[in-house]
C-alpha positions in Angstrom: 29.2 -42.5 35.1 28.5 -43.0 31.4 27.6 -40.9 28.4 25.4 -42.1 25.5 27.1 -42.5 22.1 25.7 -39.2 20.8 26.8 -37.2 23.8 30.2 -38.7 23.7 30.7 -38.0 20.0 29.6 -34.4 20.4 31.9 -33.9 23.4 34.9 -35.4 21.5 34.4 -33.4 18.3 33.9 -30.1 20.2 37.0 -30.8 22.3 39.2 -31.9 19.4 38.1 -28.8 17.4 39.1 -26.6 20.3 42.5 -28.3 20.7 43.2 -28.1 17.0 42.6 -24.3 17.1 45.2 -23.7 19.8 48.7 -22.6 18.9 50.1 -21.9 22.4 51.7 -24.7 24.2 50.4 -24.1 27.7 46.8 -23.4 26.5 46.9 -26.6 24.4 48.1 -28.7 27.2 45.5 -27.3 29.6 42.7 -27.9 27.2 43.9 -31.5 26.5 44.2 -32.1 30.2 40.7 -30.9 30.9 39.3 -32.9 28.0 41.0 -36.1 29.0 39.9 -35.8 32.6 36.3 -35.1 31.8 35.9 -37.7 29.1 36.6 -40.6 31.5 35.3 -38.8 34.7 38.7 -38.8 36.3 39.6 -36.7 39.3 43.0 -35.5 37.9 44.9 -35.5 34.7 48.5 -34.7 33.7 49.9 -34.3 30.2 53.5 -35.6 30.2 55.9 -34.5 27.5 59.1 -36.5 26.6 62.3 -34.6 26.2 64.5 -37.1 24.5 67.7 -35.0 24.7 67.5 -34.7 28.5 65.9 -38.1 28.9 63.2 -36.4 31.0 59.5 -36.4 31.3 57.9 -33.1 32.3 54.4 -31.7 32.9 53.2 -28.1 33.1 49.7 -29.2 33.7 49.0 -31.2 36.8 45.8 -30.4 38.7 46.7 -29.3 42.2 50.4 -30.0 41.8 53.2 -27.8 40.7 55.2 -28.6 37.5 57.1 -31.8 37.7 60.1 -33.2 36.0 61.4 -36.8 36.2 63.6 -39.3 34.4 62.0 -40.8 31.4 61.9 -44.3 32.9 60.5 -43.3 36.3 57.3 -44.7 37.7 54.2 -45.9 35.8 54.2 -43.1 33.3 57.9 -43.7 32.5 57.1 -47.4 31.9 54.2 -46.6 29.6 56.3 -44.1 27.6 59.4 -46.3 27.4 57.5 -49.4 26.4 54.9 -47.5 24.4 52.2 -49.4 26.3 48.8 -48.2 27.5 48.1 -49.1 31.1 44.9 -49.4 33.2 45.8 -49.9 36.9 43.0 -50.1 39.4 45.1 -50.9 42.5 48.0 -48.4 42.1 49.3 -48.6 45.6 50.3 -52.3 45.1 51.9 -51.8 41.7 55.7 -52.1 42.0 56.2 -49.4 39.3 54.3 -46.8 41.3 56.4 -43.9 42.5 54.6 -42.6 45.6 56.9 -39.5 46.1 54.3 -37.1 44.8 51.5 -38.6 47.0 53.8 -38.3 50.0 54.6 -34.7 49.2 51.0 -33.6 48.5 49.0 -35.8 50.8 46.9 -37.0 47.8 46.3 -40.7 47.5 46.4 -42.2 44.1 44.1 -45.3 43.9 43.4 -45.9 40.2 45.3 -44.7 37.1 45.2 -44.9 33.3 48.2 -43.9 31.2 48.0 -43.7 27.4 51.2 -42.9 25.3 50.9 -40.2 22.7 52.4 -41.3 19.4 53.0 -38.9 16.5 52.7 -39.7 12.7 56.4 -40.8 12.7 55.4 -43.5 15.2 57.5 -41.8 17.9 56.3 -41.5 21.5 56.2 -37.8 22.4 54.6 -38.2 25.9 51.6 -39.6 27.6 48.1 -38.7 29.0 47.7 -39.8 32.7 44.4 -39.8 34.4 44.0 -40.5 38.1 41.2 -41.7 40.3 37.9 -42.5 38.6 35.2 -40.4 40.3 32.7 -41.9 42.8 35.2 -44.6 43.7 34.7 -46.4 40.4 37.4 -48.1 38.4 38.7 -47.4 34.9 37.3 -50.0 32.4 37.8 -51.0 28.8 35.5 -48.3 27.5 37.5 -45.6 29.4 40.6 -47.0 27.7 39.0 -46.8 24.3 37.9 -43.2 24.9 41.2 -42.0 26.1 43.1 -43.8 23.4 41.0 -42.0 20.9 41.8 -38.7 22.5 45.5 -39.5 22.5 45.5 -40.4 18.8 43.8 -37.1 17.9 46.0 -35.0 20.3 49.4 -36.4 19.5 50.0 -34.6 16.2 48.7 -31.3 17.6 51.0 -31.6 20.6 53.9 -32.6 18.3 53.4 -29.6 16.1 53.2 -27.2 19.0 56.4 -28.7 20.5 58.2 -28.3 17.1 57.0 -24.7 16.8 58.2 -24.1 20.4 61.6 -25.5 19.6 62.0 -23.4 16.5 60.9 -20.3 18.5 63.4 -21.0 21.2 66.1 -21.5 18.6 65.3 -18.1 17.1 65.4 -16.5 20.6 68.8 -18.0 21.4 70.3 -17.0 18.1 69.1 -13.4 18.6 70.6 -13.4 22.1 73.9 -14.8 20.8 74.0 -12.2 18.0 73.4 -9.5 20.6 76.2 -10.8 22.7 78.4 -10.8 19.6 77.7 -7.1 19.0 78.4 -6.2 22.6 81.6 -8.3 22.7 82.9 -6.2 19.8 82.7 -3.2 22.2 84.2 -5.2 25.0 80.9 -5.5 27.0 79.8 -8.7 28.6 76.9 -10.9 27.9 75.4 -9.8 31.2 74.9 -6.3 29.7 72.5 -7.6 27.1 70.9 -9.9 29.7 70.4 -7.0 32.1 69.0 -4.7 29.4 66.6 -7.5 28.4 65.3 -8.0 31.9 65.0 -4.2 32.5 63.1 -3.9 29.3 60.7 -6.7 30.2 60.0 -5.1 33.6 59.6 -1.6 32.3 57.3 -2.9 29.5 55.1 -4.7 32.1 55.0 -1.6 34.3 54.0 0.5 31.3 51.0 -1.9 30.7 52.1 -3.8 27.6 50.7 -7.3 27.2 52.8 -10.3 28.4 53.3 -11.3 24.8 54.8 -7.9 24.0 56.9 -7.9 27.1 58.3 -11.2 26.2 58.9 -10.1 22.7 60.8 -7.0 23.8 62.9 -9.1 26.3 63.8 -11.4 23.4 64.8 -8.7 20.9 66.4 -6.0 23.1 69.8 -7.8 23.1 70.0 -6.9 19.4 69.9 -3.1 20.1 73.6 -2.7 19.3 74.1 -5.4 16.7 75.1 -2.7 14.2 78.3 -2.2 16.2 79.7 -5.2 14.2 80.1 -2.7 11.4 82.1 -0.1 13.4 85.9 0.0 13.2 87.8 -1.2 16.3 89.7 2.1 16.5 86.5 3.9 17.1 84.7 1.2 19.1 87.5 0.7 21.5 88.8 4.2 21.8 89.4 5.0 25.5 89.1 8.7 25.0 86.2 10.9 24.0 85.3 10.5 20.4 85.8 13.4 17.9 82.8 14.8 16.1 83.8 12.9 13.0 84.2 9.6 15.0 80.9 10.1 16.7 79.2 10.5 13.3 80.7 7.1 12.4 79.6 5.6 15.7 76.0 6.8 15.1 75.8 4.7 11.9 75.5 1.6 14.0 71.8 2.1 14.4 71.3 2.2 10.6 73.7 -0.8 10.1 71.7 -2.8 12.6 68.4 -1.8 11.0 69.6 -2.8 7.6 70.7 -6.2 8.8 67.3 -7.0 10.3 64.6 -5.1 8.6 64.2 -7.3 5.5 63.3 -10.4 7.6 59.7 -11.5 7.7 60.1 -13.1 11.2 58.1 -11.0 13.8 61.0 -11.3 16.3 63.5 -9.9 13.8 61.1 -7.2 12.7 60.8 -6.1 16.4 64.6 -6.3 16.7 64.9 -4.0 13.7 62.8 -1.4 15.5 64.9 -1.6 18.7 68.1 -1.4 16.8 66.9 1.6 14.8 65.2 3.7 17.5 67.0 3.1 20.8 69.0 6.3 20.3 66.1 8.5 19.4 65.2 11.1 22.2 61.8 12.1 23.4 62.4 15.8 22.5 63.4 15.0 19.0 67.1 15.6 19.4 68.2 11.9 19.0 69.3 10.0 15.9 69.1 8.7 13.2 65.8 10.3 12.3 65.1 12.9 15.0 61.8 11.2 16.0 59.9 12.9 18.8 57.6 11.7 21.6 55.3 8.8 20.6 56.7 8.9 17.1 59.3 6.7 18.7 58.1 3.1 19.0 57.5 2.1 22.6 60.1 -0.6 22.2 62.6 2.0 21.3 61.7 4.3 24.2 61.9 1.4 26.7 65.2 0.0 25.4 66.7 3.5 25.4 66.1 3.9 29.1 67.1 0.4 30.0 70.3 0.7 27.9 71.3 4.0 29.5 70.6 2.8 33.0 73.0 -0.2 32.5 75.6 1.8 30.7 75.8 4.5 33.3 76.0 2.0 36.2 78.7 0.0 34.5 82.4 0.7 34.1 83.4 1.3 30.5 86.8 1.9 28.8 86.0 5.6 28.7 84.4 6.1 32.2 83.8 4.8 35.7 80.4 3.5 36.9 78.0 6.1 38.2 76.4 5.7 41.6 72.6 5.3 41.8 71.9 8.7 43.1 73.7 10.3 40.2 71.8 8.1 37.7 68.4 8.9 39.2 69.2 12.6 39.2 70.1 12.4 35.5 66.8 10.6 34.8 64.8 13.3 36.5 66.7 16.0 34.6 66.1 14.1 31.3 62.3 13.6 31.6 60.6 14.6 28.4 64.1 15.4 27.0 66.0 12.2 26.4 63.4 9.9 28.0 59.6 9.3 27.9 58.5 11.0 31.2 56.1 8.2 32.1 58.9 5.6 31.8 61.1 7.7 34.0 58.4 7.9 36.7 57.8 4.2 36.5 61.5 3.4 36.8 62.0 5.6 39.8 58.8 4.4 41.5 60.1 0.8 41.1 63.8 1.4 41.2 64.4 -1.4 43.8 63.1 -4.0 41.3 65.6 -2.7 38.7 68.5 -2.7 41.2 67.6 -6.3 42.1 67.9 -7.4 38.5 71.3 -5.6 38.3 72.4 -7.4 41.4 71.3 -10.8 40.0 73.3 -10.5 36.8 76.6 -8.9 38.1 79.6 -8.8 35.8 82.3 -11.2 37.0 
């Protein structure tokens, strides 16, 4: 199978333009995989990424095969990456570097293979493109090597940029979670409380119909709902008895403290966290605080986090109370529909209560 020069140039330029416009890791790797496979008429393609800290190679894109992770020196791909060497192998089964574990697991037979390392602008190998089995029982040749090397050279920097952005994003998420845990630790709660609230919030957001991006956003920021508690005195925060009206007024300031900490950030994650911190004690009927917002005046992030936080708080033992049983909690939710809570969220929770109970059981306090 061959393309003439004009067809090839058009295909490469169109594909590279598409890849350069993608800013989501999985979408980028899928597009790169499809492009690499089609440009050399291969049957399959995997994009391997090198994780230097873990000394692992991993792929999320492997046609017909689930995601795979392996040691950085394993097999033909590991050799190509370790040695920064392009390989064209047209008798894979007799190559001593070939790891046939995947073939044995899937029943697929690898006959021919080409592996091209991806090298970024700092001359660092960040992964490799692996194509398998030239179609129509042909073999990979010097022209295929030239084409795929061209693809790898264009793709390496896009992949490198996406990976760097992903690492920064993951760092932001971890810092937010750790700060959330810090706020809860001040009130003697466990990290599992913020983890449970995060997972409840994701599930409730998904049931409500929010996009996956928004669901993920809410899960990432909901641990910050009580970050403002770092500004509340221990005598109030740890008081084992019911708070006086004056002490309750002080306690309520934690929502404004949290908002003030977060609202000036330009990061979308922290902007969302500011909303959650500020609005998770608002009530659907307008009797909440700090602003007495009512109904859909309360951001959906605030309405969801409010229900998730109360569910976990009621079902957990605190310094001032014992844990409630499930029947009691569900009874309260029904009674508080359109009062404390968004009625639709209450209905969704009750209809799917077993899913929420499963999350609670998965992240049990030790």
